[in-house]
PASEBA-1860 file (N, C-alpha, C; in nm, 3 decimals):
! residues 232
1> XXXXXXXX> 21.326/10.519/8.354/21.321/10.440/8.459/21.208/10.343/8.494 ~ 21.175/10.180/8.477/21.073/10.100/8.482/21.007/10.121/8.612 ~ 20.881/10.129/8.614/20.838/10.138/8.759/20.655/10.110/8.749 ~ 20.648/10.004/8.845/20.470/9.999/8.838/20.435/10.057/8.973 ~ 20.330/10.141/8.947/20.300/10.242/9.093/20.164/10.183/9.142 ~ 20.149/10.165/9.271/19.996/10.149/9.341/19.989/10.257/9.372 ~ 19.895/10.325/9.283/19.847/10.462/9.322/19.703/10.432/9.399 ~ 19.705/10.521/9.474/19.566/10.499/9.610/19.461/10.579/9.514
9> XXXXXXXX> 19.334/10.559/9.523/19.186/10.600/9.497/19.117/10.635/9.635 ~ 19.104/10.825/9.615/19.094/10.871/9.711/18.946/10.870/9.749 ~ 18.911/10.870/9.879/18.763/10.914/9.922/18.724/11.023/9.903 ~ 18.787/11.116/9.863/18.794/11.261/9.834/18.794/11.278/9.680 ~ 18.760/11.215/9.604/18.839/11.220/9.465/18.767/11.346/9.407 ~ 18.652/11.365/9.436/18.576/11.518/9.383/18.624/11.610/9.423 ~ 18.694/11.630/9.543/18.777/11.759/9.614/18.892/11.781/9.540 ~ 18.973/11.642/9.511/19.099/11.667/9.477/19.085/11.688/9.311
17> XXXXXXXX> 19.017/11.610/9.266/19.019/11.676/9.094/18.938/11.831/9.088 ~ 18.881/11.864/9.167/18.875/11.985/9.205/19.000/12.127/9.235 ~ 19.095/12.041/9.273/19.192/12.093/9.291/19.202/12.180/9.455 ~ 19.093/12.116/9.506/19.075/12.220/9.652/19.134/12.111/9.774 ~ 19.198/11.994/9.750/19.243/11.926/9.881/19.374/11.849/9.828 ~ 19.409/11.788/9.936/19.517/11.715/9.901/19.508/11.612/10.031 ~ 19.557/11.476/10.011/19.534/11.357/10.101/19.581/11.222/10.034 ~ 19.540/11.126/10.119/19.550/10.980/10.061/19.458/10.945/9.948
25> XXXXXXXX> 19.504/10.841/9.875/19.415/10.777/9.795/19.423/10.612/9.870 ~ 19.328/10.597/9.936/19.289/10.434/10.011/19.308/10.328/9.951 ~ 19.272/10.303/9.812/19.242/10.192/9.778/19.361/10.105/9.764 ~ 19.492/10.181/9.735/19.577/10.102/9.705/19.679/10.071/9.827 ~ 19.627/10.105/9.940/19.686/10.082/10.086/19.669/9.918/10.133 ~ 19.576/9.891/10.072/19.548/9.753/10.142/19.654/9.656/10.032 ~ 19.645/9.686/9.899/19.732/9.565/9.823/19.877/9.596/9.878 ~ 19.914/9.701/9.900/20.074/9.727/9.965/20.092/9.679/10.074
33> XXXXXXXX> 19.991/9.681/10.170/19.985/9.648/10.308/19.990/9.478/10.297 ~ 19.908/9.387/10.231/19.944/9.259/10.196/20.084/9.226/10.162 ~ 20.148/9.314/10.041/20.231/9.248/10.022/20.359/9.258/10.130 ~ 20.361/9.364/10.200/20.439/9.397/10.322/20.420/9.302/10.440 ~ 20.288/9.262/10.481/20.295/9.173/10.568/20.348/9.059/10.554 ~ 20.377/9.012/10.440/20.433/8.864/10.377/20.568/8.879/10.427 ~ 20.646/8.982/10.488/20.779/8.989/10.465/20.817/9.022/10.643 ~ 20.899/8.982/10.684/20.940/9.012/10.802/21.028/9.142/10.813
41> XXXXXXXX> 20.972/9.230/10.918/21.032/9.340/10.976/21.143/9.319/11.034 ~ 21.241/9.387/10.994/21.382/9.401/11.069/21.416/9.539/11.094 ~ 21.500/9.556/11.225/21.575/9.686/11.236/21.681/9.697/11.145 ~ 21.737/9.810/11.098/21.852/9.822/11.032/21.985/9.788/11.104 ~ 22.009/9.756/11.227/22.102/9.704/11.276/22.090/9.531/11.287 ~ 22.008/9.475/11.231/21.990/9.311/11.224/21.928/9.265/11.098 ~ 21.987/9.302/10.973/21.903/9.224/10.895/21.985/9.117/10.820 ~ 21.924/9.008/10.785/21.995/8.882/10.758/22.027/8.888/10.603
49> XXXXXXXX> 22.168/8.843/10.568/22.178/8.883/10.426/22.114/8.788/10.324 ~ 22.084/8.835/10.225/22.007/8.761/10.084/21.857/8.738/10.102 ~ 21.780/8.782/10.223/21.621/8.765/10.242/21.559/8.887/10.237 ~ 21.440/8.852/10.174/21.348/8.961/10.123/21.304/8.993/10.276 ~ 21.312/9.153/10.295/21.294/9.214/10.426/21.218/9.348/10.424 ~ 21.122/9.365/10.530/21.087/9.502/10.520/21.168/9.581/10.644 ~ 21.172/9.705/10.592/21.266/9.813/10.692/21.173/9.921/10.714 ~ 21.226/10.006/10.816/21.194/10.170/10.839/21.301/10.242/10.850
57> XXXXXXXX> 21.316/10.382/10.800/21.413/10.454/10.822/21.382/10.586/10.769 ~ 21.479/10.690/10.804/21.475/10.838/10.786/21.530/10.843/10.633 ~ 21.467/10.907/10.541/21.552/10.930/10.386/21.654/11.020/10.419 ~ 21.791/10.986/10.355/21.890/11.075/10.305/21.911/11.093/10.187 ~ 21.921/11.180/10.103/21.965/11.205/9.985/22.121/11.225/9.964 ~ 22.194/11.142/9.891/22.310/11.160/9.828/22.352/11.289/9.748 ~ 22.461/11.336/9.779/22.493/11.471/9.680/22.480/11.467/9.571 ~ 22.382/11.570/9.482/22.411/11.551/9.346/22.294/11.424/9.304
65> XXXXXXXX> 22.259/11.350/9.380/22.168/11.229/9.318/22.021/11.252/9.331 ~ 21.991/11.367/9.375/21.858/11.375/9.384/21.758/11.397/9.277 ~ 21.646/11.351/9.276/21.568/11.430/9.162/21.460/11.544/9.188 ~ 21.377/11.581/9.085/21.289/11.676/9.123/21.139/11.650/9.043 ~ 21.070/11.681/9.135/20.929/11.634/9.089/20.862/11.718/8.976 ~ 20.858/11.685/8.889/20.807/11.770/8.763/20.709/11.880/8.805 ~ 20.630/11.880/8.848/20.510/11.999/8.857/20.538/12.079/8.981 ~ 20.579/12.030/9.089/20.618/12.140/9.213/20.775/12.161/9.185
73> XXXXXXXX> 20.849/12.068/9.129/21.016/12.118/9.128/21.058/12.076/9.257 ~ 21.023/12.006/9.355/21.037/11.993/9.472/21.177/11.874/9.498 ~ 21.276/11.877/9.544/21.383/11.809/9.550/21.329/11.662/9.596 ~ 21.342/11.572/9.557/21.295/11.431/9.635/21.396/11.323/9.594 ~ 21.363/11.189/9.671/21.418/11.062/9.611/21.320/11.021/9.530 ~ 21.198/11.042/9.544/21.115/10.969/9.424/20.979/11.047/9.433 ~ 20.910/11.021/9.321/20.797/11.103/9.282/20.679/11.037/9.195 ~ 20.569/11.044/9.216/20.472/11.004/9.147/20.371/11.104/9.100
81> XXXXXXXX> 20.337/11.074/8.954/20.216/11.202/8.946/20.107/11.123/8.845 ~ 19.994/11.178/8.859/19.867/11.110/8.799/19.817/11.247/8.708 ~ 19.772/11.247/8.585/19.719/11.351/8.530/19.592/11.299/8.471 ~ 19.481/11.348/8.484/19.376/11.324/8.398/19.314/11.440/8.323 ~ 19.260/11.396/8.184/19.191/11.506/8.141/19.058/11.519/8.146 ~ 19.011/11.636/8.195/18.880/11.631/8.231/18.775/11.733/8.146 ~ 18.665/11.727/8.161/18.545/11.814/8.088/18.551/11.920/8.185 ~ 18.527/12.048/8.125/18.525/12.188/8.217/18.398/12.185/8.297
89> XXXXXXXX> 18.400/12.244/8.401/18.301/12.282/8.460/18.342/12.280/8.623 ~ 18.258/12.347/8.696/18.259/12.362/8.837/18.229/12.222/8.959 ~ 18.135/12.184/8.880/18.077/12.042/8.958/18.174/11.932/8.907 ~ 18.251/11.899/8.995/18.362/11.757/8.954/18.314/11.645/8.956 ~ 18.186/11.654/9.008/18.106/11.494/9.044/18.039/11.446/8.881 ~ 18.039/11.563/8.779/17.954/11.545/8.683/18.045/11.564/8.579 ~ 18.212/11.545/8.584/18.304/11.598/8.475/18.353/11.448/8.418 ~ 18.351/11.465/8.296/18.417/11.334/8.231/18.573/11.340/8.258
97> XXXXXXXX> 18.639/11.203/8.309/18.781/11.226/8.322/18.844/11.101/8.270 ~ 18.970/11.134/8.175/19.008/11.017/8.115/19.193/11.039/8.167 ~ 19.239/10.917/8.245/19.385/10.908/8.274/19.437/10.947/8.142 ~ 19.530/11.052/8.139/19.648/11.045/8.035/19.775/11.036/8.073 ~ 19.805/11.034/8.209/19.954/11.002/8.247/19.942/10.965/8.397 ~ 20.018/10.840/8.416/20.031/10.736/8.518/20.205/10.722/8.578 ~ 20.256/10.776/8.613/20.408/10.783/8.601/20.471/10.848/8.737 ~ 20.633/10.760/8.739/20.672/10.796/8.890/20.841/10.793/8.828
105> XXXXXXXX> 20.914/10.892/8.927/21.058/10.857/8.873/21.149/10.845/9.018 ~ 21.241/10.801/9.057/21.328/10.844/9.158/21.492/10.840/9.116 ~ 21.557/10.888/9.235/21.693/10.888/9.210/21.743/10.743/9.225 ~ 21.852/10.703/9.140/21.922/10.567/9.138/21.919/10.502/9.268 ~ 21.954/10.568/9.365/22.006/10.538/9.493/21.967/10.621/9.610 ~ 21.933/10.618/9.696/21.917/10.675/9.840/21.937/10.617/9.944 ~ 21.970/10.695/10.082/21.975/10.649/10.203/21.858/10.650/10.277 ~ 21.838/10.524/10.357/21.737/10.540/10.478/21.822/10.521/10.624
113> XXXXXXXX> 21.810/10.582/10.730/21.893/10.579/10.835/21.775/10.565/10.973 ~ 21.843/10.462/11.053/21.776/10.461/11.203/21.923/10.459/11.273 ~ 21.924/10.581/11.354/22.011/10.597/11.409/22.149/10.581/11.370 ~ 22.243/10.482/11.412/22.359/10.492/11.326/22.384/10.384/11.241 ~ 22.276/10.338/11.215/22.275/10.222/11.102/22.179/10.280/10.965 ~ 22.249/10.226/10.867/22.178/10.282/10.703/22.158/10.152/10.645 ~ 22.110/10.202/10.540/22.088/10.119/10.420/22.079/10.175/10.286 ~ 22.138/10.147/10.175/22.112/10.204/10.049/22.017/10.173/9.983
121> XXXXXXXX> 21.910/10.230/9.935/21.791/10.185/9.895/21.821/10.201/9.702 ~ 21.814/10.079/9.666/21.858/10.102/9.511/21.716/10.099/9.441 ~ 21.679/10.249/9.379/21.562/10.260/9.342/21.548/10.297/9.206 ~ 21.604/10.197/9.123/21.599/10.168/8.970/21.464/10.115/8.941 ~ 21.403/10.043/9.010/21.278/9.968/8.993/21.194/9.969/9.107 ~ 21.062/10.078/9.091/21.000/10.048/9.230/20.849/10.039/9.225 ~ 20.801/10.021/9.321/20.660/10.026/9.329/20.603/10.108/9.430 ~ 20.549/10.178/9.441/20.536/10.312/9.517/20.368/10.346/9.594
129> XXXXXXXX> 20.346/10.350/9.698/20.194/10.414/9.733/20.239/10.549/9.807 ~ 20.213/10.641/9.775/20.246/10.772/9.815/20.164/10.851/9.863 ~ 20.175/10.950/9.974/20.099/11.059/9.998/20.079/11.190/9.943 ~ 19.969/11.219/9.854/19.934/11.325/9.781/19.965/11.451/9.856 ~ 20.044/11.543/9.804/20.041/11.676/9.875/20.043/11.796/9.780 ~ 20.041/11.767/9.662/20.030/11.894/9.546/19.944/11.854/9.413 ~ 19.835/11.942/9.426/19.719/11.899/9.326/19.691/12.012/9.250 ~ 19.652/12.010/9.124/19.589/12.148/9.043/19.470/12.105/8.936
137> XXXXXXXX> 19.381/12.215/8.926/19.288/12.172/8.820/19.237/12.313/8.746 ~ 19.282/12.314/8.597/19.235/12.443/8.536/19.118/12.417/8.475 ~ 19.023/12.323/8.483/18.896/12.312/8.445/18.792/12.413/8.495 ~ 18.796/12.441/8.610/18.686/12.489/8.660/18.684/12.652/8.640 ~ 18.812/12.703/8.627/18.813/12.851/8.594/18.834/12.859/8.420 ~ 18.819/12.754/8.372/18.863/12.766/8.233/19.018/12.812/8.197 ~ 19.088/12.823/8.276/19.226/12.891/8.276/19.306/12.816/8.152 ~ 19.438/12.875/8.143/19.539/12.800/8.061/19.594/12.701/8.135
145> XXXXXXXX> 19.650/12.598/8.064/19.727/12.494/8.124/19.833/12.553/8.196 ~ 19.862/12.553/8.281/20.008/12.560/8.368/20.099/12.547/8.316 ~ 20.200/12.637/8.288/20.346/12.591/8.193/20.417/12.482/8.240 ~ 20.412/12.449/8.376/20.519/12.341/8.384/20.422/12.224/8.348 ~ 20.295/12.239/8.369/20.195/12.075/8.349/20.191/12.085/8.198 ~ 20.211/12.195/8.101/20.223/12.194/7.962/20.336/12.127/7.921 ~ 20.459/12.175/7.970/20.558/12.125/7.902/20.584/11.993/7.971 ~ 20.514/11.918/8.065/20.533/11.776/8.134/20.476/11.706/8.042
153> XXXXXXXX> 20.348/11.740/7.986/20.267/11.685/7.885/20.307/11.677/7.760 ~ 20.342/11.793/7.717/20.400/11.798/7.572/20.535/11.705/7.543 ~ 20.609/11.671/7.653/20.737/11.630/7.639/20.699/11.487/7.597 ~ 20.584/11.433/7.657/20.527/11.283/7.639/20.428/11.268/7.522 ~ 20.441/11.377/7.437/20.355/11.352/7.313/20.206/11.410/7.333 ~ 20.172/11.447/7.450/20.023/11.522/7.463/19.996/11.625/7.429 ~ 19.935/11.661/7.311/19.876/11.817/7.294/19.790/11.858/7.396 ~ 19.827/11.973/7.432/19.739/12.047/7.559/19.640/12.136/7.502
161> XXXXXXXX> 19.606/12.138/7.380/19.539/12.250/7.317/19.418/12.173/7.205 ~ 19.317/12.236/7.181/19.229/12.183/7.091/19.212/12.281/6.979 ~ 19.243/12.228/6.835/19.181/12.315/6.717/19.104/12.378/6.734 ~ 19.074/12.507/6.737/18.985/12.632/6.757/18.923/12.611/6.870 ~ 18.958/12.564/6.981/18.886/12.532/7.090/18.942/12.572/7.222 ~ 19.085/12.617/7.227/19.159/12.658/7.317/19.213/12.569/7.388 ~ 19.265/12.569/7.526/19.345/12.476/7.593/19.249/12.390/7.668 ~ 19.300/12.233/7.656/19.216/12.139/7.732/19.238/12.149/7.889
169> XXXXXXXX> 19.181/12.092/7.934/19.144/12.088/8.083/19.175/11.945/8.143 ~ 19.270/11.995/8.261/19.356/11.880/8.329/19.334/11.903/8.496 ~ 19.335/11.783/8.552/19.345/11.797/8.711/19.488/11.648/8.736 ~ 19.559/11.719/8.810/19.682/11.634/8.839/19.683/11.640/9.008 ~ 19.776/11.558/9.010/19.793/11.491/9.165/19.921/11.447/9.158 ~ 20.016/11.510/9.269/20.163/11.446/9.260/20.194/11.441/9.418 ~ 20.262/11.297/9.432/20.331/11.303/9.581/20.477/11.304/9.557 ~ 20.549/11.291/9.664/20.701/11.293/9.660/20.738/11.218/9.806
177> XXXXXXXX> 20.848/11.172/9.793/20.937/11.129/9.918/21.074/11.210/9.941 ~ 21.050/11.298/10.015/21.162/11.396/10.056/21.284/11.346/10.173 ~ 21.356/11.422/10.177/21.470/11.397/10.240/21.420/11.422/10.400 ~ 21.467/11.340/10.514/21.393/11.388/10.632/21.247/11.309/10.654 ~ 21.189/11.235/10.544/21.056/11.175/10.547/21.098/11.032/10.619 ~ 21.023/10.958/10.693/21.013/10.810/10.757/20.959/10.752/10.638 ~ 21.021/10.647/10.595/20.937/10.545/10.513/20.937/10.390/10.521 ~ 20.870/10.354/10.483/20.897/10.187/10.494/20.961/10.139/10.351
185> XXXXXXXX> 21.061/10.033/10.351/21.112/9.995/10.216/21.108/9.847/10.223 ~ 21.063/9.753/10.149/21.070/9.641/10.136/21.169/9.605/10.013 ~ 21.279/9.506/10.024/21.364/9.457/9.944/21.433/9.362/9.979 ~ 21.535/9.299/9.867/21.602/9.205/9.911/21.735/9.242/9.981 ~ 21.789/9.206/10.081/21.898/9.240/10.165/22.020/9.190/10.080 ~ 22.126/9.286/10.095/22.286/9.235/10.026/22.367/9.324/10.115 ~ 22.439/9.220/10.175/22.540/9.355/10.237/22.688/9.301/10.150 ~ 22.715/9.422/10.119/22.841/9.470/10.028/22.951/9.538/10.059
193> XXXXXXXX> 23.064/9.458/10.058/23.188/9.549/10.089/23.176/9.696/10.076 ~ 23.252/9.769/10.156/23.224/9.902/10.145/23.374/9.983/10.223 ~ 23.493/10.016/10.100/23.607/10.036/10.172/23.579/10.174/10.260 ~ 23.490/10.249/10.288/23.472/10.357/10.347/23.448/10.301/10.504 ~ 23.428/10.168/10.549/23.373/10.141/10.653/23.437/10.013/10.711 ~ 23.489/10.016/10.838/23.587/9.940/10.904/23.504/9.806/10.943 ~ 23.576/9.696/10.919/23.486/9.553/10.941/23.561/9.511/11.104 ~ 23.504/9.368/11.130/23.529/9.362/11.289/23.698/9.334/11.287
201> XXXXXXXX> 23.790/9.295/11.195/23.929/9.309/11.232/23.989/9.436/11.189 ~ 24.084/9.478/11.231/24.207/9.578/11.180/24.208/9.578/11.069 ~ 24.213/9.479/11.009/24.271/9.518/10.819/24.112/9.491/10.763 ~ 24.009/9.444/10.799/23.893/9.393/10.744/23.821/9.512/10.694 ~ 23.768/9.500/10.560/23.673/9.603/10.525/23.536/9.584/10.559 ~ 23.489/9.682/10.589/23.333/9.688/10.645/23.241/9.681/10.538 ~ 23.118/9.649/10.546/23.008/9.582/10.446/22.917/9.698/10.475 ~ 22.832/9.752/10.374/22.717/9.827/10.358/22.584/9.764/10.316
209> XXXXXXXX> 22.487/9.780/10.420/22.354/9.704/10.346/22.285/9.786/10.224 ~ 22.252/9.702/10.122/22.206/9.744/10.028/22.030/9.666/9.989 ~ 21.935/9.728/9.977/21.792/9.694/9.958/21.767/9.707/9.789 ~ 21.807/9.577/9.754/21.787/9.526/9.641/21.612/9.503/9.579 ~ 21.572/9.475/9.449/21.473/9.425/9.430/21.429/9.308/9.485 ~ 21.300/9.292/9.506/21.224/9.159/9.553/21.223/9.013/9.393 ~ 21.173/8.949/9.437/21.193/8.861/9.324/21.067/8.910/9.231 ~ 20.964/8.994/9.289/20.900/9.061/9.194/20.964/9.135/9.070
217> XXXXXXXX> 21.061/9.166/9.103/21.144/9.277/9.028/21.156/9.427/9.076 ~ 21.099/9.442/9.224/21.046/9.591/9.245/21.100/9.629/9.392 ~ 21.156/9.725/9.430/21.146/9.760/9.561/21.027/9.855/9.572 ~ 20.958/9.820/9.710/20.844/9.845/9.745/20.874/9.991/9.845 ~ 20.804/10.082/9.829/20.844/10.218/9.883/20.705/10.281/9.925 ~ 20.708/10.334/10.081/20.582/10.389/10.088/20.589/10.501/10.210 ~ 20.543/10.619/10.200/20.536/10.688/10.341/20.396/10.695/10.410 ~ 20.306/10.621/10.378/20.186/10.636/10.457/20.217/10.548/10.577
225> XXXXXXXX> 20.167/10.637/10.679/20.189/10.628/10.836/20.157/10.466/10.874 ~ 20.030/10.431/10.818/19.979/10.307/10.843/20.067/10.192/10.797 ~ 20.135/10.212/10.715/20.225/10.111/10.640/20.392/10.142/10.725 ~ 20.426/10.235/10.730/20.562/10.269/10.812/20.532/10.234/10.963 ~ 20.451/10.209/11.021/20.372/10.167/11.150/20.356/10.031/11.157 ~ 20.339/9.987/11.031/20.305/9.854/11.030/20.379/9.719/11.127 ~ 20.314/9.679/11.211/20.415/9.587/11.311/20.466/9.453/11.242 ~ 20.538/9.386/11.296/20.609/9.251/11.264/20.487/9.133/11.211
END
């Protein structure tokens, strides 16, 4: 799945690379905020057809459509992972780092809800700013690469061992959007016929709101409170 990810650079980067903390990567919030502020905020009960809009809602997963975060194994609507190869050592401030993976994935679609009103988020092309809540680092203790990280990297053609020198050292950070989270979504509103819903008249077929990509080709997603709570 094609995706462009706005990934946030932490003020606590040294701790995160040391595997000892989780939190926000802050520098990407401002670019995402600038994009969101250009779009009108609408309640799910009143979204105009064909316009680029911003909405908020609680995530629900369609049965059988969930994806799983590759490193933590969590069921989710979307995930993002960033992995860096690092030189070994306890002091992360002095370690060389090289980004080797910056990747996201998502369910093809999921639902957001606000009371009785819902929208289907079409997530085949996304740009995300996610809270990082799962980290790891095998460099400080010169440990082996964790099996789930090794499998993830080797599936992408990245060798995790050095010839005659043992395992390489990595720091990783993962964020997900899970069911029950409140998120903000920006996309193009399309009201599409849905036989499972009743229309205004007795014989009328109802419509379901879908959020499809913006003119940029992406749907924007974030679970950052400062973006979810961003006013009109």
